[in-house]
C-alpha positions in Angstrom: 209.3 111.1 78.6 205.7 111.1 79.6 203.3 108.2 79.7 199.6 108.7 79.4 197.9 105.8 81.0 194.2 104.9 81.0 194.1 105.1 84.8 195.6 108.4 85.9 196.3 107.1 89.4 198.3 104.1 88.0 202.0 104.2 89.0 204.4 103.8 86.1 208.1 102.7 86.3 210.7 103.5 83.6 213.9 101.7 82.6 216.7 102.7 80.2 218.6 100.2 78.1 221.8 102.3 78.3 223.3 102.2 81.8 224.8 105.7 81.2 221.3 107.2 81.3 218.4 106.8 83.8 214.8 107.9 83.9 213.2 109.3 87.1 209.6 108.4 88.1 208.5 111.7 86.8 209.9 110.8 83.4 212.9 113.1 83.3 215.9 111.7 81.6 219.4 112.2 83.1 223.0 111.0 82.7 224.3 108.6 85.3 227.9 108.6 84.0 230.2 110.8 82.1 229.5 110.6 78.3 232.9 110.7 76.6 231.9 110.8 73.0 228.9 112.4 71.3 230.3 112.8 67.8 227.4 110.6 66.7 223.9 110.5 68.1 223.3 108.0 70.9 220.2 105.8 70.7 218.7 103.6 73.3 215.3 102.3 74.5 213.1 103.4 77.4 210.7 100.8 78.7 207.5 101.7 80.7 205.7 99.2 83.0 202.4 99.7 84.9 201.9 98.6 88.5 198.6 96.8 87.7 199.1 95.8 84.1 202.0 93.5 83.1 202.1 94.9 79.6 205.3 96.6 78.5 205.6 99.8 76.4 208.9 100.7 74.6 210.1 103.8 72.8 213.4 104.9 71.2 215.4 107.9 72.5 218.0 109.6 70.3 220.4 112.1 71.9 222.9 114.4 70.1 225.1 117.4 71.0 223.2 120.6 71.5 223.1 122.5 68.2 223.1 119.3 66.1 220.1 118.4 64.1 218.3 115.2 64.8 216.4 113.1 62.3 212.6 113.9 62.2 210.6 112.2 65.0 208.9 109.0 64.2 205.7 107.9 65.8 206.1 104.3 66.7 203.9 101.6 67.9 205.1 98.9 70.3 202.7 96.2 71.3 199.3 97.8 71.4 200.6 101.3 72.2 201.0 104.3 69.9 203.8 106.9 70.4 204.1 110.6 69.5 206.4 113.4 70.5 205.5 116.2 72.9 207.6 119.2 74.2 208.8 119.1 77.8 211.2 121.3 79.8 214.8 120.1 80.2 218.4 121.4 80.8 219.0 122.0 77.1 217.3 124.7 75.1 214.2 123.3 73.2 214.9 119.6 74.1 213.1 116.7 72.5 210.6 115.0 74.8 209.3 111.6 73.8 205.8 111.0 75.1 204.0 107.6 75.3 200.6 108.0 73.6 197.3 106.9 75.1 196.5 103.2 74.5 193.4 102.8 72.4 190.9 100.0 73.2 190.0 97.9 70.3 186.3 97.6 69.5 185.3 100.2 72.0 183.0 102.9 70.9 181.8 104.2 74.3 184.8 106.6 74.5 183.9 108.1 71.2 187.4 107.6 69.8 187.9 106.4 66.2 190.7 103.9 65.4 193.4 105.7 63.5 195.8 104.3 60.9 199.0 103.2 62.6 202.4 104.0 60.8 204.8 101.3 59.9 207.3 101.4 62.8 209.8 98.9 64.3 211.3 99.3 67.8 215.1 98.7 68.4 216.2 95.1 68.5 218.6 93.7 71.2 220.5 90.5 70.3 222.9 88.8 72.7 226.3 87.9 71.4 227.6 84.3 71.2 224.0 82.9 70.9 224.0 79.1 70.3 221.0 79.2 67.9 219.4 77.4 66.3 219.9 79.5 63.2 218.4 81.3 61.5 216.9 82.8 64.6 214.0 85.0 64.2 214.4 88.5 65.7 211.3 90.5 64.7 208.5 90.7 62.2 208.0 93.6 60.0 204.6 94.5 58.7 202.8 97.3 57.1 199.2 98.4 57.7 198.6 98.0 54.0 199.4 94.3 53.9 195.6 93.4 54.2 194.7 95.4 51.2 197.5 94.6 48.8 200.3 92.0 48.6 203.5 93.4 50.1 207.1 92.3 49.6 209.7 93.1 52.3 213.5 93.5 52.1 216.4 94.9 54.1 219.6 96.8 53.1 222.7 98.0 54.9 225.8 96.5 56.5 225.0 93.0 57.6 222.4 92.4 54.9 223.5 93.3 51.4 226.7 95.0 52.4 229.8 93.5 54.2 229.5 91.7 56.4 226.8 90.2 54.2 224.0 87.7 55.0 224.2 88.2 58.7 220.5 89.2 58.7 217.8 87.9 56.3 214.1 88.6 55.9 211.2 86.6 54.6 209.9 88.8 51.8 206.3 87.6 52.3 205.9 87.3 56.0 208.4 90.1 56.9 210.1 87.9 59.6 213.7 89.0 60.0 216.3 86.5 61.4 220.0 86.4 62.3 222.0 83.6 60.6 225.0 83.2 62.9 226.3 84.1 66.3 227.3 87.7 66.8 230.4 89.1 68.4 230.0 92.5 70.1 233.8 93.0 70.1 233.8 92.7 66.3 230.6 94.8 65.8 228.5 96.3 68.5 225.5 97.5 66.4 223.9 97.3 63.0 221.9 99.9 61.1 219.6 98.4 58.5 216.8 99.8 56.5 213.6 98.0 55.8 211.6 98.4 52.5 208.0 97.5 51.6 207.0 97.3 48.0 204.2 95.7 46.1 204.6 92.9 43.6 205.3 95.4 40.9 208.1 97.0 42.9 206.2 100.2 43.8 207.2 101.6 47.1 204.3 101.2 49.5 206.0 102.6 52.6 208.9 105.0 53.2 212.1 103.1 54.2 212.4 102.8 57.9 215.6 102.4 60.1 216.3 99.3 62.0 218.8 99.5 64.9 220.1 96.2 66.1 222.2 96.3 69.3 224.5 93.3 70.3 224.2 92.7 74.0 227.7 92.2 75.5 228.6 88.9 77.3 231.6 88.4 79.5 233.7 86.4 77.0 237.1 88.3 77.2 239.7 88.2 79.9 241.6 91.4 80.9 244.9 91.6 79.0 247.9 93.5 80.4 249.8 95.7 78.0 253.1 94.2 79.3 253.8 90.9 81.0 256.6 92.5 83.0 256.4 96.1 84.4 259.5 97.8 85.8 259.4 100.5 88.4 261.6 102.0 91.1 261.3 103.7 94.4 264.0 105.3 96.6 264.9 103.5 99.7 263.5 105.0 102.9 260.4 106.3 101.1 257.4 107.2 103.2 254.1 105.2 103.0 251.9 106.4 100.2 254.8 107.0 97.8 253.7 106.2 94.2 255.9 103.6 92.5 254.4 102.7 89.2 251.1 101.9 87.4 250.0 98.7 85.6 247.2 98.7 83.0 245.0 95.9 81.7 242.5 96.2 78.9 239.2 94.2 78.6 237.6 93.9 75.2 234.1 93.6 76.7 231.9 96.6 77.1 233.6 99.0 79.5 230.3 100.5 80.6 229.1 97.1 81.8 230.5 95.0 84.6 231.9 92.7 81.9 234.5 95.3 81.0 235.2 96.8 84.4 238.6 95.6 85.6 239.7 95.5 89.2 243.4 95.1 90.3 244.9 93.3 93.3 248.4 92.1 94.4 248.5 88.3 94.8 252.1 88.0 96.0 255.2 89.9 97.1 258.7 88.5 97.1 260.7 88.7 99.3 258.6 89.2 102.4 261.1 91.6 104.0 260.6 93.5 106.2 256.9 92.6 106.0 254.9 90.7 103.3 252.8 93.7 102.4 255.1 96.6 101.6 253.0 97.7 98.6 249.4 98.3 97.8 247.5 98.8 94.5 244.6 100.9 93.5 241.9 98.4 92.4 240.4 100.8 89.8 243.5 102.6 88.4 246.3 100.0 88.9 248.6 102.4 90.6 251.1 100.7 92.9 252.4 102.7 96.0 254.1 101.9 99.2 252.0 101.1 102.3 254.7 100.7 104.9 258.1 102.2 105.8 261.3 100.3 106.0 262.6 100.1 102.4 266.4 99.5 102.6 268.4 98.9 99.4 271.3 97.4 101.4 268.9 94.7 102.6 266.5 94.2 99.6 267.4 95.8 96.3 264.4 94.6 94.3 260.8 93.4 94.9 258.7 91.2 92.7 254.9 91.6 92.7 252.3 89.3 91.1 249.4 91.6 90.1 246.0 90.2 89.1 243.4 92.0 86.9 239.7 90.6 87.2 236.7 91.8 85.3 233.1 91.8 86.6 234.3 94.6 88.9 236.7 92.1 90.6 234.2 89.3 91.3 236.2 86.2 91.8 233.1 84.0 91.3 232.0 85.4 87.9 234.9 87.5 86.7 237.7 86.4 84.3 241.3 87.1 85.5 244.8 87.5 84.2 248.2 88.2 85.9 251.4 90.2 85.3 254.7 90.7 87.0 255.8 94.0 88.5 259.6 94.4 89.3 260.2 97.2 91.7 263.9 98.3 92.1 264.8 100.1 95.3 267.1 102.9 94.3 270.0 104.0 96.5 270.3 107.1 98.6 273.4 108.2 100.5 272.3 106.8 103.9 275.6 105.2 104.7 278.7 107.4 105.3 282.1 106.0 104.3 284.2 104.6 107.1 287.9 103.9 107.4 288.9 100.2 107.9 291.5 101.4 110.4 292.0 104.5 112.6 295.7 104.8 111.7 297.7 104.2 108.6 301.5 104.0 108.1 303.7 105.0 105.1 307.2 106.0 104.2 308.7 108.1 101.5 312.3 108.8 100.3 313.3 112.4 100.4 313.2 114.4 97.2 310.8 111.8 95.7 307.8 113.2 93.7 304.8 111.4 92.4 305.2 108.3 94.5 302.4 106.6 96.5 303.4 106.5 100.1 300.3 105.0 101.8 297.0 103.3 100.8 293.8 104.2 102.7 291.0 101.7 102.6 287.3 102.5 103.4 284.0 100.7 103.4 280.7 102.1 102.1 277.5 100.0 101.9 275.8 102.3 99.3 275.7 101.2 95.7 279.2 101.0 94.2 280.4 103.4 91.6 277.8 106.0 92.3 278.2 109.4 93.9 276.7 107.9 97.0 279.7 105.5 97.1 282.6 107.3 95.5 285.0 108.5 98.3 286.5 112.0 98.5 289.6 112.3 100.8 290.8 115.5 102.4 293.9 116.3 104.5 292.8 118.5 107.3 296.0 118.6 109.4 299.7 117.8 109.5 300.7 119.1 106.0 300.8 122.9 106.1 303.3 123.1 103.2 301.2 120.9 100.9 303.7 118.1 100.3 301.0 115.4 99.9 297.6 114.8 98.2 295.2 111.9 98.2 293.8 110.6 95.0 290.8 108.2 94.9 291.1 104.8 93.1 288.1 104.7 90.8 288.0 100.9 91.0 288.6 100.1 94.6 287.6 103.4 96.1 290.9 103.4 98.1 292.8 106.6 98.8 296.3 106.8 97.6 298.5 109.3 99.5 300.9 110.7 96.9 303.9 113.1 97.2 303.4 116.2 95.1 306.3 118.3 96.6 309.7 116.9 97.6 310.3 116.4 101.3 313.7 117.0 103.0 314.9 114.5 105.6 317.2 117.0 107.2 314.2 119.4 107.8 311.4 117.0 108.7 311.9 113.3 109.3 308.2 112.4 109.7 304.6 113.7 109.0 301.4 113.1 111.0 298.4 113.7 108.7 294.8 113.9 109.7 292.5 112.6 106.9 288.7 112.9 106.5 286.7 110.9 104.0 283.2 111.7 102.5 281.1 111.0 99.5 280.7 112.9 96.3 277.0 113.2 97.2 275.8 114.7 100.4 274.4 112.5 103.1 270.6 112.0 103.0 268.6 114.2 105.3 268.7 112.9 108.9 271.8 110.7 108.4 274.6 111.7 110.9 278.3 111.5 110.1 280.3 108.6 111.4 283.3 108.9 113.7 285.0 106.3 111.6 285.2 108.8 108.7 288.4 110.3 110.2 291.8 108.6 110.4 295.5 109.4 111.1 298.3 108.8 108.6 302.0 108.6 109.8 304.6 109.1 107.0 308.3 108.5 107.7 310.9 110.2 105.5 313.8 108.1 104.4 317.3 109.7 104.1 319.0 109.3 100.7 322.3 110.6 99.4 321.5 114.0 97.9 323.6 115.6 95.2 325.8 118.6 96.0 324.1 121.9 95.4 325.8 125.1 94.0 324.5 128.0 96.0 324.5 130.3 93.0 323.4 128.5 89.9 324.1 130.0 87.5 326.9 132.1 88.9 327.8 135.3 87.0 331.2 137.0 87.2 332.6 139.9 85.2 336.1 140.2 83.6 337.7 142.2 80.9 338.5 140.3 77.8 342.2 139.5 77.1 342.7 138.0 80.6 345.9 135.9 80.2 346.2 132.2 81.0 346.6 130.9 84.6 344.4 133.8 85.9 342.2 132.9 88.9 338.6 133.9 88.2 336.6 132.6 91.2 335.9 129.7 93.5 332.8 127.8 92.3 332.1 125.5 95.3 329.1 123.3 96.0 327.4 122.4 99.4 326.4 118.9 100.4 322.8 118.8 101.7 323.5 115.7 103.8 324.4 117.6 106.9 324.4 114.5 109.1 326.9 112.6 107.0 330.5 113.8 106.4 331.2 113.5 102.7 333.9 114.8 100.3 333.0 116.7 97.2 335.1 116.5 94.0 334.8 118.9 91.0 335.2 118.3 87.3 334.4 120.1 84.0 331.3 119.1 82.0 331.2 121.8 79.3 333.8 124.3 78.2 333.2 125.2 74.5 336.5 127.2 74.1 338.5 125.1 76.5 339.5 128.3 78.3 338.9 127.2 81.9 340.0 124.6 84.4 338.6 123.8 87.9 340.5 122.6 91.0 339.2 119.1 91.9 339.3 119.8 95.6 338.1 123.4 96.2 336.4 124.4 93.0 338.8 127.2 92.1 338.4 128.4 88.4 341.5 129.5 86.5 342.0 130.3 82.8 344.0 128.2 80.3 343.8 130.7 77.4 343.1 134.3 76.7 339.4 135.2 77.0 338.2 136.8 73.8 334.9 138.6 73.7 334.8 138.4 69.9 335.1 134.6 69.9 332.1 132.7 68.4 331.8 130.9 71.8 330.7 134.1 73.4 327.0 134.9 73.2 325.9 138.4 74.1 329.2 139.1 75.8 328.7 136.0 78.1 330.9 132.9 78.0 329.2 129.9 79.7 330.8 126.8 81.2 329.2 123.9 83.2 330.9 122.0 86.0 330.1 118.9 88.1 330.3 118.4 91.8 330.3 114.7 92.9 330.3 113.4 96.5 331.6 110.1 97.8 328.3 108.7 99.0 326.8 105.4 98.2 325.8 105.7 95.5 327.7 108.8 94.5 325.5 111.9 93.8 326.3 114.5 91.2 325.3 118.1 91.1 325.6 120.5 88.1 326.5 124.2 88.2 326.8 126.8 85.5 329.4 129.6 85.5 328.7 132.6 83.3 331.6 135.0 82.6 330.6 138.4 81.4 333.5 139.7 79.3 334.0 143.5 79.3 335.1 144.8 75.9 338.5 146.3 75.3 339.7 148.0 72.1 341.6 145.1 70.5 340.1 145.1 67.0 340.9 147.6 64.2 338.0 149.0 62.2 337.5 147.7 58.6 336.5 149.8 55.7 333.2 149.1 54.0 332.6 148.6 51.1 335.7 147.0 49.4 334.7 148.0 45.9 332.8 150.9 44.3 332.2 152.5 41.0 332.6 156.2 40.0 332.3 158.3 36.9 335.5 159.6 35.2 334.3 163.2 35.2 333.6 164.9 38.5 330.0 165.8 39.1 327.9 166.5 42.2 326.2 163.1 42.1 329.4 161.1 41.6 330.5 160.1 45.0 331.0 157.0 47.2 329.5 156.5 50.6 331.9 154.7 53.0 331.7 153.4 56.5 333.5 151.0 58.8 332.8 147.9 60.9 334.5 147.1 64.2 334.3 143.8 66.1 334.5 145.7 69.3 331.5 147.3 70.9 331.0 150.9 72.0 332.8 153.0 73.1 335.6 151.1 71.3 333.9 151.2 67.9 332.3 154.4 66.3 332.3 157.2 65.7 335.0 156.6 63.1 337.6 159.0 61.5 338.3 158.6 57.8 341.5 160.2 56.3 343.6 159.9 53.1 347.2 159.0 53.6 349.9 161.5 52.7 351.8 158.8 50.7 351.6 158.4 47.8 351.0 162.0 47.0 348.6 161.2 44.1 346.0 160.0 46.5 345.3 163.3 48.0 345.8 165.0 44.6 343.1 162.9 42.9 340.7 162.1 45.8 339.1 163.8 48.7 337.0 162.6 51.7 334.1 164.5 53.3 332.8 163.5 56.7 329.0 163.0 57.0 328.6 161.8 60.6 330.3 159.6 63.1 329.6 156.5 61.0 329.7 157.6 57.3 331.9 159.6 55.0 332.0 160.3 51.2 334.8 159.6 48.8 334.9 161.6 45.5 337.2 163.0 42.8 339.2 166.1 43.6 340.1 166.6 40.0 337.6 167.3 37.2 338.5 164.2 35.1 340.2 160.9 35.8 341.0 158.4 33.1 338.8 155.2 33.2 340.3 152.3 35.0 340.5 150.5 38.3 342.2 152.4 41.2 343.2 151.1 44.6 342.6 154.0 47.0 344.1 153.7 50.5 342.0 155.1 53.4 343.0 155.5 57.0 340.1 154.5 59.4 340.4 155.1 63.2 337.9 154.0 65.9 337.0 155.8 69.2 338.8 153.5 71.6 341.2 154.6 74.3 343.7 154.6 72.7 342.1 154.5 69.3 343.2 151.9 66.7 343.9 152.9 63.1 343.7 150.6 60.0 344.9 151.4 56.5 342.2 149.9 54.2 342.1 149.7 50.4 339.0 150.4 48.3 338.9 149.4 44.7 337.3 152.1 42.6 336.2 151.5 39.0 336.3 154.7 37.1 334.2 154.6 34.0 332.5 156.9 31.4 328.9 157.7 32.4 325.8 158.8 30.5 323.7 161.8 31.3 322.1 160.0 34.2 325.4 159.3 35.9 325.4 155.5 35.1 328.4 153.8 33.6 328.0 152.9 29.9 328.5 149.4 28.7 331.7 150.2 26.9 333.0 152.0 29.9 332.1 149.2 32.2 334.0 146.7 30.0 336.9 149.0 29.8 337.1 149.6 33.4 336.6 146.0 34.4 339.7 144.1 35.4 340.1 140.5 36.4 341.7 139.2 39.5 344.7 136.8 39.6 342.4 133.8 40.4 340.1 134.5 37.5 343.1 134.9 35.1 344.6 131.6 36.2 341.2 129.9 35.8 340.9 131.2 32.2 344.4 130.1 31.3 343.7 126.6 32.6 340.6 126.3 30.5 342.4 127.5 27.4 345.1 124.9 27.9 342.6 122.1 28.4 340.7 123.1 25.3 343.9 123.2 23.2 344.9 119.8 24.5 341.6 118.3 23.5 341.9 119.8 19.9 345.4 118.4 19.6 344.4 114.9 20.7 341.5 114.9 18.2 343.8 115.9 15.3 346.3 113.1 16.2 343.5 110.5 16.4 342.1 111.6 13.0 345.6 111.3 11.4 346.1 107.9 12.8 342.7 106.7 11.6 343.4 108.1 8.1 346.8 106.3 8.0 345.1 103.0 8.9 342.6 103.4 6.1 345.4 104.0 3.6 347.4 100.9 4.7 344.4 98.6 4.1 344.4 97.4 0.4 341.1 97.1 -1.5 340.0 93.6 -2.2 338.1 94.5 -5.3 338.9 96.4 -8.5 338.4 100.2 -8.0 336.3 100.1 -11.2 334.0 97.6 -9.7 333.7 99.5 -6.4 330.0 100.3 -6.2 330.2 102.2 -2.9 330.2 105.6 -4.8 327.9 104.5 -7.6 324.1 104.6 -7.9 322.7 101.1 -8.4 319.4 100.2 -9.8 318.0 97.0 -8.3 314.4 96.9 -9.5 315.0 96.2 -13.2 313.1 93.0 -14.1 315.1 92.1 -17.3 313.9 90.9 -20.7 310.9 89.2 -21.9 309.6 85.6 -21.6 312.4 84.2 -23.7 314.9 85.2 -21.1 313.1 83.3 -18.4 313.2 79.8 -20.0 316.0 78.2 -18.0 316.5 75.0 -16.1 316.7 75.4 -12.3 317.9 71.9 -11.8 321.4 73.0 -12.7 321.7 75.0 -9.5 320.8 72.1 -7.1 323.3 70.6 -4.8 324.8 67.2 -6.0 323.8 64.2 -4.0 327.4 62.8 -3.7 331.0 63.8 -4.1 332.1 60.5 -5.7 333.1 62.1 -9.0 335.3 64.5 -7.1 336.9 61.8 -4.9 337.7 59.6 -7.9 339.8 62.2 -9.7 343.6 61.4 -9.8 345.9 63.5 -7.8 347.5 66.3 -9.6 346.8 69.9 -10.5 343.4 71.0 -9.2 341.4 73.9 -10.4 341.1 76.7 -8.1 337.3 76.5 -8.2 337.4 73.0 -6.8 337.2 72.4 -3.1 340.4 70.7 -1.8 340.0 67.3 -0.3 341.8 68.2 2.9 340.7 69.2 6.4 339.3 72.7 6.2 340.4 75.6 8.1 337.9 77.3 10.4 337.3 80.6 8.6 335.2 83.2 10.3 331.4 83.0 9.6 329.8 86.3 8.6 326.6 87.2 10.5 323.3 87.0 8.6 322.7 90.7 9.1 326.1 92.3 9.7 326.4 95.9 10.7 327.8 98.0 7.8 330.8 99.0 9.9 331.8 95.3 10.4 332.4 94.5 6.8 336.0 95.6 6.8 336.7 93.7 10.1 335.1 90.6 8.5 337.5 90.8 5.5 340.5 91.5 7.7 339.6 88.4 9.9 339.2 86.3 6.7 342.6 87.5 5.4 344.3 86.7 8.7 342.8 83.2 8.8 344.0 82.6 5.2 347.5 83.7 6.0 347.7 81.4 9.0 346.2 78.4 7.1 349.0 75.9 6.1 346.6 74.3 3.5 345.9 77.4 1.6 347.5 78.1 -1.9 350.5 80.5 -2.2 349.9 84.2 -1.8 350.0 84.8 -5.5 347.2 82.4 -6.1 343.5 83.0 -6.1 342.1 82.5 -2.6 338.7 80.9 -2.0 336.9 82.9 0.7 333.6 81.1 0.4 332.6 77.8 -1.1 329.3 77.6 -2.9 329.2 73.8 -3.3 330.7 71.2 -5.7 329.6 68.4 -7.9 327.3 70.4 -10.2 325.2 68.3 -12.4 326.0 70.6 -15.2 329.6 69.6 -15.1 332.7 71.8 -15.7 332.6 74.3 -18.6 336.4 74.9 -18.5 337.1 72.0 -20.9 334.7 73.2 -23.5 336.3 74.6 -26.7 334.9 77.4 -28.8 332.5 76.3 -31.4 334.3 78.4 -34.1 337.9 78.2 -34.9 338.2 81.8 -36.1 337.8 85.1 -34.5 334.3 85.8 -33.3 332.6 89.1 -33.6 331.5 90.4 -30.2 330.2 93.8 -31.4 326.7 92.8 -30.8 327.4 93.1 -27.0 327.4 96.8 -27.5 323.7 96.6 -28.3 322.8 94.9 -25.0 322.9 97.9 -22.9 325.0 99.5 -20.2 325.2 96.3 -18.2 327.2 94.5 -20.9 329.4 97.5 -21.7 332.3 96.0 -19.7 332.0 92.7 -21.5 331.8 94.4 -24.8 335.0 96.3 -24.1 336.8 93.1 -23.1 335.8 90.9 -26.1 334.6 93.4 -28.7 338.0 95.2 -28.9 336.4 98.5 -28.5 338.2 101.7 -27.7 339.2 102.1 -24.1 337.8 105.1 -22.2 
């Protein structure tokens, strides 16, 4: 920026409203601090002051990134000065240079200058935040050069005027005085950009709109705020001074470019003050906490608490605002303490032959943090256990070492052990930490003698004998040794397992003898080996028992004859090349007492060799076929002599059943031939006969039962007339009868009489059979409401039996009353009524009444009988 003063020798000083930028006495503009963001143009004011004149000149400077276009320059007037732009050299290509114009003297004509028209311009406005008023508070007056000629109306637009936040700024439309209506908050909004308009009374634009920039001046009205109230950090023990621990951060809402927003950190207090009160320091500008002294020891102090203060105004305690936070610093463990045994020697004892038992417990102390690799102990046996009988396992809870037996120890060989044990940690000792002499200890382990079981020297013991060894043969002496050499004890023997019960053992010396013949082909022998188990028991306290296994390998002898295979075969009745039977043999013996085999036909009976022949194929197989061209179909038992290869060989006469049958062209037996040649064995014939006898017996029983049932039916008399038997007739039940004249009847005649007085008043004498006798009734069976059809006959038989046994019933030749339908009918008895006509009556009209009255017509009409 260049200022053209009236006096060329007058000294001019410049000031910038933005602390990030400064102006040198020659007018060159430079950056005093790093400019972080230039995404939008930066605008600030430059003020010029003369050394002799107290008047102040101001101009606005806009800066943008190189290559970005700036708004067109505006010639402004501040106070009595006019401004215009002029080029000047700078670090950027073609930079903008703002030049203060020459001040024109009013009313002066000696310099020959004419007063020019000044443009309508407004300098930037600075308003402090949190102003107390009174409001509205005037900020600036806006005017146009044309306000003397015509009447001008002023207005403002933009955020803060007619846009949210609205009505923060107002303007007098006549005078052009712009005011603020309330206190401003820079933290809410740091600047406002308004546009001022000048129009005449008719609304015609008199001046182009001009930009108004209002900057809110920051006040120190916000305390620094820590992001967290409690910060956690850690540092290894033994760290050197200057080791970084952690960083705390506070934020101040005030302008960070001004002292109001510049935060300074300090440590107010450290707890505890061990080993010194100031073990840590903090960078006042960044908040980074680091160590300042040596001597951090976790075993003494495991955690420090720091009270950290953040103050703005660059840490000024007189003018700045402060806030505090807590920093917790944990001292982490390093392996700076080697483990040490609580004692130089440890004692233990172990029974001989014991495995997996803990014989001694080794205790150590370690001041490092428990249950970490720096604390966990590792034990090693470095001497006294060359055979590896012991190991040491670490207890995860107590860190103790448990000496454990992993291989049995023998009292008779070694009565005590002297072990040398070294303990260390899982993690290596820190650099510069020496090992401790207390990390090595001695362990004395005494072996306790116990009664050990007798031991068989050879277990299992294998002996070889030929099969067929007779009973009472001595096989071997199976004796055991007592490991307890220093104690004289007696050993007794017994048998534990003998599958075939072939052996016995002498209780004193263990001699094995046979009780039966040893047979290699027995199912108790597996792979030619017979196995038996024996016990050896000493007389110690308590007695100890040892087990031994005796294996007898049985050598095969030729004691089993070969057996012909197969037992049955089938052959065509006519000799043909393909009609033959392959035969072989099986032998329970093993080679060389089995195959190869010799197959022969016996010489007796002669028909065998006459009809059959055998051809040897190899040592195991032969072929049997017909010697003659044709043999009648049937079943033939062919004897064959089979001999094995034993020394001497054994021969067996075996039978093969050959079914001879007719064959088709393919050499297969036909169905008829198969049936004809088939024969049944004795067992099958007996089974068939038994089945036939059982079937005949069942048929006979069924016939007898049917006869008896038929006889019972014939002996039961019918209780109704055969002609009235409707069981074999077709009955029609849905015929409704005659017309209305047949339905005119009185139902009252069918009602039950109220009393039986007319019956009880009758004199004793002959009573009609339809009247109920006045005597105690017999208990006749009651027929069910819905009887089963098969129960009708039983019901009648039960009624007849009851009537026969009833002493009050009429004689057998009288009409029996099986059911009583009531007495005392109001209609009275019709037996005393006489016929209305004395002569014979013609009943022929009954024949016209239909088939239902045919029986009545035959009885009374005198018609011909059928």
